[in-house]
C-alpha positions, 0 to 999 in steps of 0.5 A: 126412183131413189133419192140419189137418182132424183137428185141426179135427175134434178141436176141435169142441165136442160136445153132449149134451142132457138134459131137465130137469124143472122143479119150482121156480124163484124170482123171482130166477131160481135153478134146479136140475137135472141136466145129465147122467146117468150110465150112460144111453144117449142118443139119440146112442148115448153114455153118460157114465160116473161121474166123467167130469167130475171132472178139469174140475170140479177144474181149471176155475173155475165161471165158466169153464163158461158158461150158454147158451141153445140152445148159442148162444155169442152168448146167455149167459143167467146163471151157474152157482152150483154144478156137481158130480158125485153118484151120479146125474149132473152136478148143477147150480144156476144163476141166470138173469140177469134184466137180460137179456131172453132170460133173463127169457123163459127164466124165463117158459117154465121156470115154464110148463114149456114149456122143460125141457131141459139140454144140455152142450157138451164135448170128449171127452178119453177114451172107448171104443166097445162093439163089441157095442152101438156105444155110445160110453162117455165116461170123461173130458170137458172141460166147456165149457158147459151150455145151457137147451134145448128138445129134449134128447138125454137125456130123463131129465136134467132141471131138478129145481127152479125155486125156488118152484114145486113140481112145475111139470111133470107128465110122462106117457107121451104127452109123453115119447114126443112129446119123444123123437120130436122130439129123435130127428128133430132129431138125425137132421136134424143128422146128415143135413141134406139128407135 
């Protein structure tokens, strides 16, 4: 690999998807949830460690971290009102821009429980791989964007509140298994598109 291709590879934005469990959303499109959870291995064999986002959050303005639909830079759908680390993970509170048609669609889908995933777009700044398990531990990430997505990579990280609707989504083992299988299939297709 040449130095040019190495540089390009290091600039490539990585994504980690986390499910969001919608429990409330208000008419203004405000919702809450977790975009990433600490200490849990996702379908890509990565685990985000506590404190991984601290440098980004300390040195980046809130408006610099974009809210996108399905990681599409051409489809911003709102703004983040707050992003913080707590004991569990990366807690977010966002507001969909209801003047945007796609944001209105996303709001309708979230309220029905049809869309309930969050995913981060980032550059890994510091990480190490566990030789025994093959898991990559992310210790410092440069957070670029957080997307609302259909299929998450990390099933446990969810939208926890969509203001105004309590417990909008009830999960059962069959739904979780279906989402897990769908996310795993999508991930394998990304790795091996010609299979």
